VOPAGU-2260 file (C-alpha; in pm, 1 decimal, decimal comma):
REM VOPAGU-2260
SITE   aa  ch    i         X         Y         Z
SITE  UNK   A    0      -3,1      -0,3       0,7
SITE  UNK   A    1     140,0     340,0    -103,3
SITE  UNK   A    2     196,7     580,8     184,5
SITE  UNK   A    3      23,4     923,4     155,6
SITE  UNK   A    4     253,1    1207,8      55,5
SITE  UNK   A    5     410,2    1425,3     323,9
SITE  UNK   A    6     233,2    1760,2     335,5
SITE  UNK   A    7     222,3    2027,5     615,4
SITE  UNK   A    8      87,2    2375,2     573,4
SITE  UNK   A    9    -102,6    2465,9     894,1
SITE  UNK   A   10    -308,9    2782,2     918,2
SITE  UNK   A   11     -48,6    2977,3    1117,8
SITE  UNK   A   12     206,8    2926,4     835,6
SITE  UNK   A   13     -40,4    3035,3     566,3
SITE  UNK   A   14    -125,0    3348,8     767,1
SITE  UNK   A   15     240,1    3421,6     845,0
SITE  UNK   A   16     336,4    3388,5     478,8
SITE  UNK   A   17      79,6    3651,1     383,7
SITE  UNK   A   18     206,6    3886,2     655,7
SITE  UNK   A   19     567,9    3819,0     557,4
SITE  UNK   A   20     505,9    3919,7     196,3
SITE  UNK   A   21     368,3    4249,3     319,0
SITE  UNK   A   22     657,8    4311,8     552,4
SITE  UNK   A   23     918,1    4222,9     290,7
SITE  UNK   A   24     840,1    4558,6     125,0
SITE  UNK   A   25    1006,7    4723,6     425,5
SITE  UNK   A   26    1303,5    4491,2     449,0
SITE  UNK   A   27    1650,6    4573,8     328,9
SITE  UNK   A   28    1841,1    4249,3     413,6
SITE  UNK   A   29    1728,5    3886,3     414,8
SITE  UNK   A   30    1905,1    3644,0     644,2
SITE  UNK   A   31    1810,2    3298,8     505,1
SITE  UNK   A   32    1860,4    3015,5     755,3
SITE  UNK   A   33    1891,5    2656,0     638,6
SITE  UNK   A   34    1970,4    2327,0     811,8
SITE  UNK   A   35    2332,7    2230,4     752,7
SITE  UNK   A   36    2240,5    1861,3     741,7
SITE  UNK   A   37    2008,3    1927,9     445,0
SITE  UNK   A   38    2108,6    2256,6     280,9
SITE  UNK   A   39    1924,4    2186,3     -46,2
SITE  UNK   A   40    1604,1    2041,5     103,0
SITE  UNK   A   41    1567,0    2349,3     327,4
SITE  UNK   A   42    1586,7    2599,1      44,8
SITE  UNK   A   43    1240,9    2749,9     -12,4
SITE  UNK   A   44    1148,7    2730,0    -384,6
SITE  UNK   A   45    1023,7    3094,9    -373,3
SITE  UNK   A   46    1322,3    3245,6    -204,6
SITE  UNK   A   47    1444,9    3393,9    -535,7
SITE  UNK   A   48    1119,3    3581,1    -581,8
SITE  UNK   A   49    1121,6    3705,0    -217,4
SITE  UNK   A   50    1473,5    3837,7    -244,5
SITE  UNK   A   51    1408,1    4058,1    -548,4
SITE  UNK   A   52    1682,7    4319,5    -527,2
SITE  UNK   A   53    1738,5    4281,9    -151,9
SITE  UNK   A   54    2075,7    4206,0       3,3
SITE  UNK   A   55    2099,8    3843,5     111,0
SITE  UNK   A   56    2308,0    3640,9     357,6
SITE  UNK   A   57    2286,2    3258,7     358,5
SITE  UNK   A   58    2320,9    3098,9     706,1
SITE  UNK   A   59    2377,3    2727,0     752,5
SITE  UNK   A   60    2271,7    2648,7    1108,3
SITE  UNK   A   61    2348,3    2328,1    1304,5
SITE  UNK   A   62    2701,4    2313,0    1171,5
SITE  UNK   A   63    2785,2    2105,6    1480,6
SITE  UNK   A   64    2582,5    1819,8    1337,2
SITE  UNK   A   65    2797,6    1759,7    1027,4
SITE  UNK   A   66    3169,0    1691,7     979,8
SITE  UNK   A   67    3388,0    2008,8     978,8
SITE  UNK   A   68    3545,6    1928,0     641,2
SITE  UNK   A   69    3203,7    1879,9     489,1
SITE  UNK   A   70    3122,6    2237,7     591,2
SITE  UNK   A   71    3418,8    2352,2     380,7
SITE  UNK   A   72    3293,9    2145,8      87,8
SITE  UNK   A   73    2959,9    2309,6     109,8
SITE  UNK   A   74    3123,1    2654,5     131,2
SITE  UNK   A   75    3320,0    2576,4    -186,4
SITE  UNK   A   76    3009,8    2455,5    -364,0
SITE  UNK   A   77    2803,3    2763,9    -268,0
SITE  UNK   A   78    3090,3    2990,9    -379,6
SITE  UNK   A   79    3066,9    2824,0    -720,7
SITE  UNK   A   80    2696,0    2917,9    -721,4
SITE  UNK   A   81    2783,2    3282,8    -635,3
SITE  UNK   A   82    2678,3    3252,5    -267,5
SITE  UNK   A   83    2868,2    3300,8      58,7
SITE  UNK   A   84    2750,4    3047,2     319,9
SITE  UNK   A   85    2791,1    3138,1     692,9
SITE  UNK   A   86    2797,0    2828,1     912,9
SITE  UNK   A   87    2662,9    2865,9    1266,2
SITE  UNK   A   88    2572,3    2667,6    1575,8
SITE  UNK   A   89    2315,2    2900,3    1719,8
SITE  UNK   A   90    2252,4    2685,4    2024,8
SITE  UNK   A   91    2609,9    2731,5    2139,6
SITE  UNK   A   92    2680,6    3076,2    1986,5
SITE  UNK   A   93    2933,5    2964,5    1725,5
SITE  UNK   A   94    2960,4    3160,0    1397,0
SITE  UNK   A   95    2723,3    3434,5    1511,6
SITE  UNK   A   96    2967,0    3726,0    1490,5
SITE  UNK   A   97    3029,5    3658,7    1121,5
SITE  UNK   A   98    2655,6    3672,4    1054,5
SITE  UNK   A   99    2614,5    3995,0    1250,9
SITE  UNK   A  100    2906,8    4152,8    1060,9
SITE  UNK   A  101    2762,7    4033,3     724,8
SITE  UNK   A  102    2426,0    4196,8     808,9
SITE  UNK   A  103    2605,8    4524,3     898,9
SITE  UNK   A  104    2807,8    4525,1     578,2
SITE  UNK   A  105    2500,8    4451,4     365,6
SITE  UNK   A  106    2312,3    4723,4     550,7
SITE  UNK   A  107    2591,2    4974,8     486,8
SITE  UNK   A  108    2562,4    4904,6     119,1
SITE  UNK   A  109    2191,2    4988,4     140,1
SITE  UNK   A  110    2260,5    5311,7     321,2
SITE  UNK   A  111    2531,1    5407,3      76,7
SITE  UNK   A  112    2272,5    5382,6    -200,9
SITE  UNK   A  113    2049,1    5612,6       4,5
SITE  UNK   A  114    2331,5    5864,2      39,2
SITE  UNK   A  115    2402,3    5845,8    -331,2
SITE  UNK   A  116    2034,3    5948,7    -385,6
SITE  UNK   A  117    2059,0    6233,9    -138,7
SITE  UNK   A  118    1875,6    6051,6     138,9
SITE  UNK   A  119    1971,2    6020,3     498,1
SITE  UNK   A  120    2085,3    5678,6     630,6
SITE  UNK   A  121    1852,1    5485,9     863,1
SITE  UNK   A  122    1858,3    5164,3    1068,2
SITE  UNK   A  123    1886,7    4856,2     855,3
SITE  UNK   A  124    1578,3    4636,7     846,0
SITE  UNK   A  125    1653,8    4268,9     823,2
SITE  UNK   A  126    1434,3    3960,0     831,5
SITE  UNK   A  127    1527,2    3606,3     936,7
SITE  UNK   A  128    1345,5    3350,5     723,0
SITE  UNK   A  129    1364,2    2977,2     671,9
SITE  UNK   A  130    1183,0    2650,0     718,9
SITE  UNK   A  131    1044,5    2555,3    1061,4
SITE  UNK   A  132    1289,0    2443,1    1324,5
SITE  UNK   A  133    1605,7    2536,5    1148,9
SITE  UNK   A  134    1713,2    2765,3    1436,1
SITE  UNK   A  135    1596,0    3108,8    1337,9
SITE  UNK   A  136    1483,4    3215,9    1687,7
SITE  UNK   A  137    1802,3    3074,6    1845,5
SITE  UNK   A  138    2001,9    3281,8    1596,4
SITE  UNK   A  139    1810,5    3594,8    1687,4
SITE  UNK   A  140    1864,9    3533,5    2060,4
SITE  UNK   A  141    2240,0    3498,7    1996,2
SITE  UNK   A  142    2248,2    3815,7    1788,0
SITE  UNK   A  143    2071,1    4000,0    2071,3
SITE  UNK   A  144    2293,3    3827,9    2334,5
SITE  UNK   A  145    1978,9    3756,6    2540,5
SITE  UNK   A  146    1671,1    3545,2    2511,0
SITE  UNK   A  147    1380,3    3751,9    2376,0
SITE  UNK   A  148    1208,7    3506,8    2144,5
SITE  UNK   A  149    1098,0    3153,6    2224,6
SITE  UNK   A  150    1324,4    2886,5    2095,0
SITE  UNK   A  151    1286,6    2510,3    2098,5
SITE  UNK   A  152    1388,6    2204,6    1896,6
SITE  UNK   A  153    1050,4    2154,5    1742,2
SITE  UNK   A  154     871,1    2312,9    1446,0
SITE  UNK   A  155     593,4    2569,0    1484,1
SITE  UNK   A  156     716,7    2750,5    1800,6
SITE  UNK   A  157     722,3    3094,7    1634,4
SITE  UNK   A  158     374,7    3176,1    1504,8
SITE  UNK   A  159     371,1    3557,6    1455,4
SITE  UNK   A  160     594,0    3810,9    1294,6
SITE  UNK   A  161     772,5    4039,1    1539,4
SITE  UNK   A  162    1012,2    4331,4    1493,1
SITE  UNK   A  163    1305,8    4343,2    1738,7
SITE  UNK   A  164    1575,4    4610,2    1771,6
SITE  UNK   A  165    1920,1    4447,5    1769,0
SITE  UNK   A  166    2109,9    4781,2    1788,4
SITE  UNK   A  167    2055,1    5147,3    1691,2
SITE  UNK   A  168    2177,8    5040,8    1345,4
SITE  UNK   A  169    1981,4    4715,5    1299,3
SITE  UNK   A  170    1614,6    4611,0    1327,2
SITE  UNK   A  171    1526,9    4249,7    1287,3
SITE  UNK   A  172    1198,3    4078,1    1189,5
SITE  UNK   A  173    1150,8    3735,3    1344,6
SITE  UNK   A  174     919,6    3532,7    1116,1
SITE  UNK   A  175     765,4    3185,5    1166,1
SITE  UNK   A  176     905,1    2899,4     963,9
SITE  UNK   A  177     760,3    2917,3     611,5
SITE  UNK   A  178     704,0    2604,0     403,7
SITE  UNK   A  179     581,2    2577,3      45,7
SITE  UNK   A  180     202,1    2529,2      35,9
SITE  UNK   A  181     269,7    2196,4    -137,0
SITE  UNK   A  182     576,6    1976,7    -101,9
SITE  UNK   A  183     621,4    1856,8    -452,9
SITE  UNK   A  184     966,7    1705,9    -391,4
SITE  UNK   A  185     884,6    1409,4    -162,3
SITE  UNK   A  186    1249,9    1303,9    -132,8
SITE  UNK   A  187    1315,4    1643,9      22,2
SITE  UNK   A  188     998,7    1617,5     233,5
SITE  UNK   A  189    1130,7    1294,1     383,3
SITE  UNK   A  190    1455,2    1474,0     477,3
SITE  UNK   A  191    1258,5    1753,0     647,6
SITE  UNK   A  192    1068,7    1484,6     844,1
SITE  UNK   A  193    1387,6    1302,0     943,0
SITE  UNK   A  194    1542,2    1626,5    1067,3
SITE  UNK   A  195    1224,9    1737,8    1248,9
SITE  UNK   A  196    1198,1    2047,1    1023,9
SITE  UNK   A  197     827,6    1978,2     961,4
SITE  UNK   A  198     541,1    1907,8    1199,4
SITE  UNK   A  199     505,3    1548,0    1316,3
SITE  UNK   A  200     139,6    1544,6    1209,5
SITE  UNK   A  201     255,9    1544,4     848,4
SITE  UNK   A  202     418,5    1201,7     845,3
SITE  UNK   A  203     428,9     845,9     968,1
SITE  UNK   A  204     724,9     787,3    1204,0
SITE  UNK   A  205     774,8     428,9    1093,8
SITE  UNK   A  206     788,7     521,8     725,9
SITE  UNK   A  207    1029,2     810,1     795,6
SITE  UNK   A  208    1251,5     602,9    1016,8
SITE  UNK   A  209    1275,1     328,0     752,6
SITE  UNK   A  210    1354,6     592,7     488,3
SITE  UNK   A  211    1622,2     730,7     711,8
SITE  UNK   A  212    1798,8     391,4     720,9
SITE  UNK   A  213    1768,9     356,9     344,0
SITE  UNK   A  214    1911,1     707,1     295,4
SITE  UNK   A  215    2194,0     625,8     540,1
SITE  UNK   A  216    2282,7     322,0     334,5
SITE  UNK   A  217    2268,9     516,4      11,1
SITE  UNK   A  218    2510,1     780,4     145,2
SITE  UNK   A  219    2734,4     508,7     294,5
SITE  UNK   A  220    2753,8     342,0     -47,1
SITE  UNK   A  221    2853,2     678,8    -201,5
SITE  UNK   A  222    3112,1     765,2      61,8
SITE  UNK   A  223    3172,2     455,8     272,5
SITE  UNK   A  224    3366,8     628,4     555,3
SITE  UNK   A  225    3138,6     932,8     581,0
SITE  UNK   A  226    2847,4     778,8     772,6
SITE  UNK   A  227    3062,1     582,0    1021,2
SITE  UNK   A  228    2918,0     302,1    1230,3
SITE  UNK   A  229    2684,5     505,7    1454,0
SITE  UNK   A  230    2389,7     272,5    1403,5
SITE  UNK   A  231    2587,2     -36,5    1495,6
SITE  UNK   A  232    2755,8     135,3    1790,7
SITE  UNK   A  233    2427,1     267,0    1928,2
SITE  UNK   A  234    2203,1     -37,4    1872,2
SITE  UNK   A  235    2434,0    -328,4    1798,1
SITE  UNK   A  236    2273,7    -369,1    1452,7
SITE  UNK   A  237    2437,9    -306,5    1118,3
SITE  UNK   A  238    2216,8    -177,5     836,6
SITE  UNK   A  239    2440,6    -306,3     559,1
SITE  UNK   A  240    2256,2    -619,9     467,0
SITE  UNK   A  241    1891,3    -520,9     525,7
SITE  UNK   A  242    1635,8    -272,5     404,3
SITE  UNK   A  243    1525,4      20,1     618,4
SITE  UNK   A  244    1196,4    -152,4     695,4
SITE  UNK   A  245    1372,7    -468,8     797,1
SITE  UNK   A  246    1621,3    -281,4    1011,7
SITE  UNK   A  247    1334,9    -110,0    1198,5
SITE  UNK   A  248    1164,5    -445,8    1250,5
SITE  UNK   A  249    1485,9    -596,7    1391,7
SITE  UNK   A  250    1547,0    -298,9    1616,7
SITE  UNK   A  251    1190,3    -317,8    1745,6
SITE  UNK   A  252    1217,1    -693,8    1809,3
SITE  UNK   A  253    1554,4    -685,8    1988,0
SITE  UNK   A  254    1526,2    -367,6    2192,1
SITE  UNK   A  255    1164,9    -245,2    2211,9
SITE  UNK   A  256     946,0    -557,0    2272,3
SITE  UNK   A  257     821,1    -548,6    1907,7
SITE  UNK   A  258     692,6    -194,5    1954,2
SITE  UNK   A  259     777,9     -66,6    1608,2
SITE  UNK   A  260     638,9     283,2    1670,6
SITE  UNK   A  261     858,1     321,6    1977,8
SITE  UNK   A  262    1159,5     200,3    1787,4
SITE  UNK   A  263    1097,0     447,5    1508,6
SITE  UNK   A  264    1059,3     737,5    1743,5
SITE  UNK   A  265    1377,0     648,8    1934,8
SITE  UNK   A  266    1577,9     609,2    1610,7
SITE  UNK   A  267    1466,9     948,3    1482,1
SITE  UNK   A  268    1520,0    1118,8    1818,5
SITE  UNK   A  269    1870,7     970,6    1850,2
SITE  UNK   A  270    1961,4    1108,7    1507,0
SITE  UNK   A  271    1810,7    1449,3    1587,9
SITE  UNK   A  272    2005,4    1471,4    1911,4
SITE  UNK   A  273    2335,3    1378,7    1740,3
SITE  UNK   A  274    2368,6    1046,9    1923,8
SITE  UNK   A  275    2447,3     862,7    1603,1
SITE  UNK   A  276    2743,3    1091,7    1528,2
SITE  UNK   A  277    2772,2    1385,6    1292,9
SITE  UNK   A  278    2552,5    1253,0    1016,0
SITE  UNK   A  279    2469,1    1466,2     707,0
SITE  UNK   A  280    2181,6    1371,5     483,2
SITE  UNK   A  281    2298,6    1564,3     174,5
SITE  UNK   A  282    2632,5    1610,8       4,8
SITE  UNK   A  283    2732,4    1891,4    -236,9
SITE  UNK   A  284    2642,6    1803,1    -593,8
SITE  UNK   A  285    2968,3    1677,8    -748,3
SITE  UNK   A  286    2975,0    1935,5   -1028,1
SITE  UNK   A  287    3312,3    2083,9    -934,4
SITE  UNK   A  288    3653,0    1976,3   -1053,1
SITE  UNK   A  289    3792,5    1708,2    -816,9
SITE  UNK   A  290    4060,4    1935,6    -681,6
SITE  UNK   A  291    3800,9    2195,3    -574,0
SITE  UNK   A  292    3666,9    1969,6    -298,1
SITE  UNK   A  293    3855,5    1786,9     -20,0
SITE  UNK   A  294    3843,5    1415,7     -65,0
SITE  UNK   A  295    3534,2    1250,7      77,3
SITE  UNK   A  296    3758,0    1019,7     279,4
SITE  UNK   A  297    3928,9    1320,4     440,6
SITE  UNK   A  298    3589,2    1470,3     518,0
SITE  UNK   A  299    3475,8    1145,8     675,7
SITE  UNK   A  300    3763,5    1137,7     923,5
SITE  UNK   A  301    3655,2    1471,4    1077,1
SITE  UNK   A  302    3336,9    1370,9    1258,0
SITE  UNK   A  303    3206,5    1317,6    1609,5
SITE  UNK   A  304    3188,6     966,1    1742,6
SITE  UNK   A  305    2843,6     814,9    1801,7
SITE  UNK   A  306    2720,7     767,9    2155,1
SITE  UNK   A  307    2654,1     412,6    2274,0
SITE  UNK   A  308    2300,6     352,5    2391,7
SITE  UNK   A  309    2426,6     261,6    2742,1
SITE  UNK   A  310    2588,8     607,5    2803,1
SITE  UNK   A  311    2424,0     910,4    2949,6
SITE  UNK   A  312    2277,7    1136,0    2682,7
SITE  UNK   A  313    2521,9    1433,0    2657,1
SITE  UNK   A  314    2282,6    1647,9    2457,1
SITE  UNK   A  315    1987,8    1648,6    2702,7
SITE  UNK   A  316    2118,2    1933,4    2911,9
SITE  UNK   A  317    2172,5    2157,0    2608,8
SITE  UNK   A  318    1826,9    2072,1    2467,8
SITE  UNK   A  319    1664,3    2136,9    2803,0
SITE  UNK   A  320    1836,5    2468,8    2836,9
SITE  UNK   A  321    1724,7    2561,8    2481,7
SITE  UNK   A  322    1362,8    2485,6    2571,1
SITE  UNK   A  323    1348,3    2699,9    2885,9
SITE  UNK   A  324    1088,4    2974,5    2891,9
SITE  UNK   A  325    1214,6    3290,7    2725,7
SITE  UNK   A  326    1271,9    3606,8    2909,4
SITE  UNK   A  327     996,3    3861,8    2875,1
SITE  UNK   A  328    1081,6    4177,7    2684,6
SITE  UNK   A  329    1014,4    4465,1    2919,8
SITE  UNK   A  330    1000,9    4712,0    2633,5
SITE  UNK   A  331     743,7    4509,7    2438,2
SITE  UNK   A  332     799,2    4562,1    2065,9
SITE  UNK   A  333     994,0    4895,7    2036,6
SITE  UNK   A  334    1048,8    4870,0    1663,8
SITE  UNK   A  335     696,5    4822,9    1529,4
SITE  UNK   A  336     604,7    5194,2    1533,5
SITE  UNK   A  337     933,9    5296,6    1381,3
SITE  UNK   A  338     892,6    5048,4    1102,5
SITE  UNK   A  339     535,4    5143,5    1030,4
SITE  UNK   A  340     629,6    5510,3     997,7
């Protein structure tokens, strides 16, 4: 029986997209945030239309969840496409200063154009956009150096647009995660589900967990050393000789009393928490000359070790801290009136 397609376009996203399109008229700089594990799958198909003639900075968040050398390969690939990719780990504040500087530089270009037309400079208006749960709010909190927007490792936390003053020179619009109204690319939709970048109501955990194993095997066949042995280390089961569906059934039988749904959820959660090692789900398209990219074998050696199932989860404390209630903003929204004027 064929599984239904993965689709997720709840009412708050539809409403937020309409509001975003209105606010984009006031925006000078777009900070586009993607998931470093799936840089291509988290590119919105309409981003080119939204950018128009606006300045643009591309942010790859969750850099801590892929090998360091793979980050460089992606940088090289994006440079070949005419883009500069800024890699960040917003949860731990890494790479944030480069993003802040990029926004300032892009804003100065905007103000220089105003001066050239005889206009006075003004604060730069930037927007942070991207798919749900890619770390937009965490990035804003790091840019502000305090928690002012709610941030959690689940999609759909931010539901309304909100202007925030970063500094006298920079005003930032926090927008909810925006998905296409229809996910035509189901291979990309599966990756969104695996990475928890889409609401859980949109998919079947068992189907997605099985697809994750099949994708793992496909990438391992392409670059044998890249994926490591995280599955075998964590669960004592190698995926090499079985399908994703069979692997999930074996995992369920051996560790979860034949509760396949529980096995699927645990498998996906372990990946999302980094307990299977630094595991990417996409590689740069190999369109570049071989010497332009580090060897895949070299990339594969620069990765975190997986965590055995018997050990204490080292990520829980960080996740718990990230899900704490945000501080209230005593000034409310100080930017809204200025932006509306």
